[in-house]
C-alpha positions as CSV (number, residue, x, y, z in Angstrom):
1,X,-18.3,17.9,18.3
2,X,-19.6,21.2,19.7
3,X,-21.2,22.0,16.3
4,X,-22.8,18.6,16.2
5,X,-24.2,19.0,19.7
6,X,-25.5,22.4,18.9
7,X,-27.1,21.2,15.7
8,X,-28.8,18.3,17.5
9,X,-30.1,20.6,20.2
10,X,-31.5,23.1,17.6
11,X,-33.2,20.3,15.7
12,X,-34.8,19.1,19.0
13,X,-36.0,22.6,19.7
14,X,-37.4,23.2,16.2
15,X,-40.2,20.6,16.6
16,X,-42.0,19.7,19.8
17,X,-45.2,18.2,21.1
18,X,-48.1,20.4,22.3
19,X,-50.8,18.9,24.4
20,X,-53.7,21.1,25.5
21,X,-56.3,20.1,28.0
22,X,-59.6,22.0,28.1
23,X,-61.7,22.2,31.2
24,X,-65.4,23.2,31.8
25,X,-66.0,26.0,34.3
26,X,-66.7,23.4,37.0
27,X,-63.1,21.9,36.7
28,X,-64.2,18.8,34.7
29,X,-62.0,17.9,31.7
30,X,-63.5,18.6,28.3
31,X,-62.4,15.6,26.2
32,X,-63.8,17.0,22.9
33,X,-61.8,20.3,23.4
34,X,-58.5,18.7,24.4
35,X,-56.0,17.8,21.7
36,X,-52.3,16.9,21.1
37,X,-50.4,18.2,18.1
38,X,-46.9,19.2,17.0
39,X,-45.5,22.6,17.2
40,X,-42.5,24.1,15.5
41,X,-40.1,27.0,15.9
42,X,-39.1,28.8,12.8
43,X,-36.1,30.5,14.5
44,X,-34.7,27.2,15.8
45,X,-35.3,25.6,12.4
46,X,-33.5,28.5,10.6
47,X,-30.6,28.3,13.1
48,X,-30.4,24.5,12.6
49,X,-30.2,25.0,8.8
50,X,-27.5,27.7,9.3
51,X,-25.4,25.5,11.6
52,X,-25.8,22.5,9.3
53,X,-24.7,24.6,6.3
54,X,-21.7,25.9,8.2
55,X,-20.7,22.3,9.1
56,X,-21.1,21.2,5.5
57,X,-18.9,24.1,4.2
58,X,-16.3,23.4,7.0
59,X,-16.1,19.7,5.9
60,X,-15.7,20.7,2.2
61,X,-13.0,23.2,3.0
62,X,-11.2,20.6,5.2
63,X,-11.4,18.2,2.3
64,X,-9.2,20.4,0.1
65,X,-6.4,20.7,2.6
66,X,-3.2,18.8,1.7
67,X,-1.9,16.0,3.9
68,X,1.3,17.4,5.6
69,X,3.4,14.2,5.4
70,X,6.2,12.6,3.5
71,X,3.9,9.6,2.9
72,X,1.8,10.1,-0.2
73,X,-1.9,9.4,-0.3
74,X,-2.6,6.4,-2.5
75,X,-6.4,6.6,-2.6
76,X,-7.9,3.3,-3.7
77,X,-4.8,1.8,-5.4
78,X,-4.8,-1.7,-4.1
79,X,-1.2,-2.3,-5.2
80,X,0.0,0.6,-3.2
81,X,-2.0,-0.4,-0.2
82,X,-0.7,-3.9,-0.4
83,X,2.8,-2.8,-0.8
84,X,2.5,-0.5,2.3
85,X,1.0,-3.2,4.4
86,X,3.3,-6.2,3.6
87,X,6.2,-5.8,5.9
88,X,9.6,-7.3,5.1
89,X,10.3,-10.9,6.1
90,X,13.1,-9.9,8.5
91,X,10.7,-7.5,10.4
92,X,9.7,-9.5,13.4
93,X,7.7,-8.5,16.5
94,X,6.2,-5.6,14.7
95,X,3.2,-5.6,17.1
96,X,5.6,-4.8,20.0
97,X,7.6,-2.0,18.5
98,X,6.9,1.5,17.0
99,X,6.5,1.5,13.2
100,X,7.6,4.0,10.6
101,X,7.0,4.3,6.9
102,X,9.6,4.5,4.2
103,X,11.7,2.6,1.6
104,X,12.4,-0.9,2.7
105,X,13.6,-2.5,-0.5
106,X,17.3,-3.5,-0.4
107,X,19.6,-1.4,-2.7
108,X,19.6,-2.4,-6.3
109,X,16.2,-4.0,-6.3
110,X,13.9,-2.4,-8.8
111,X,11.3,-1.1,-8.5
112,X,11.7,-0.1,-4.8
113,X,8.9,-0.6,-2.3
114,X,7.7,1.5,0.6
115,X,6.1,-0.1,3.6
116,X,5.3,0.2,7.3
117,X,8.1,-1.5,9.3
118,X,10.0,-1.6,12.6
119,X,13.3,-1.8,10.9
120,X,15.7,1.1,11.5
121,X,17.2,1.0,8.0
122,X,14.2,2.8,6.6
123,X,14.8,5.9,4.4
124,X,12.4,8.4,3.1
125,X,11.6,8.0,-0.6
126,X,13.6,10.2,-3.0
127,X,11.8,12.4,-5.5
128,X,12.1,11.0,-9.0
129,X,12.5,7.4,-8.0
130,X,9.8,4.9,-9.0
131,X,8.2,2.9,-6.2
132,X,5.7,0.1,-6.3
133,X,2.2,1.5,-6.1
134,X,3.1,5.1,-5.8
135,X,2.2,7.7,-8.4
136,X,5.2,9.1,-10.3
137,X,6.0,12.7,-9.6
138,X,5.1,13.9,-13.1
139,X,1.5,14.1,-14.3
140,X,0.3,11.1,-16.2
141,X,-2.7,10.2,-18.2
142,X,-5.3,7.7,-16.9
143,X,-4.0,5.1,-19.4
144,X,-0.4,5.6,-18.2
145,X,-1.5,5.4,-14.6
146,X,-3.5,2.2,-15.2
147,X,-0.6,0.6,-17.1
148,X,1.9,1.5,-14.3
149,X,-0.5,0.1,-11.7
150,X,-0.9,-3.1,-13.6
151,X,2.9,-3.5,-13.9
152,X,3.1,-3.0,-10.1
153,X,0.5,-5.7,-9.5
154,X,2.5,-8.1,-11.8
155,X,5.7,-7.4,-9.9
156,X,4.0,-7.9,-6.5
157,X,2.5,-11.2,-7.7
158,X,6.0,-12.4,-8.9
159,X,7.5,-11.5,-5.5
160,X,4.8,-13.3,-3.6
161,X,5.4,-16.4,-5.8
162,X,9.2,-16.2,-5.0
163,X,8.4,-15.9,-1.3
164,X,6.1,-18.9,-1.4
165,X,8.8,-21.0,-3.2
166,X,11.3,-20.1,-0.5
167,X,8.9,-21.1,2.3
């Protein structure tokens, strides 16, 4: 925030309005000799470019940091986002209680699912297990990733149909 304030101040100082008023020797204004123009400061402009470059480099460096959490980043995978946002049916009053993220699928159900919930039976995901929407721990090709995500979408769709039939 301080860098942004400094950058805005430097930009405001780099260009400014100059208004000159000319007078005749008898203190009458000379309209033909008066003018208004813009001025600029090269030192403020150079400082603004340096601060802006520093801010851009800082953002890029910050973008390469890893997220220090047990919760994986799912990017734009709509299946993973959907799985994380659909709380279990027995999770009531979620808006009144603190939430946590973890495995919410009952034991034996495959593939497991992680979600935000207020339930206290949540466990952290175990490495090597397969979860709806989450990338597997090994590296996979784009085709394998797309195939896995499509299978996750089909499973979620089937589960939503089962829930609708129960309702």
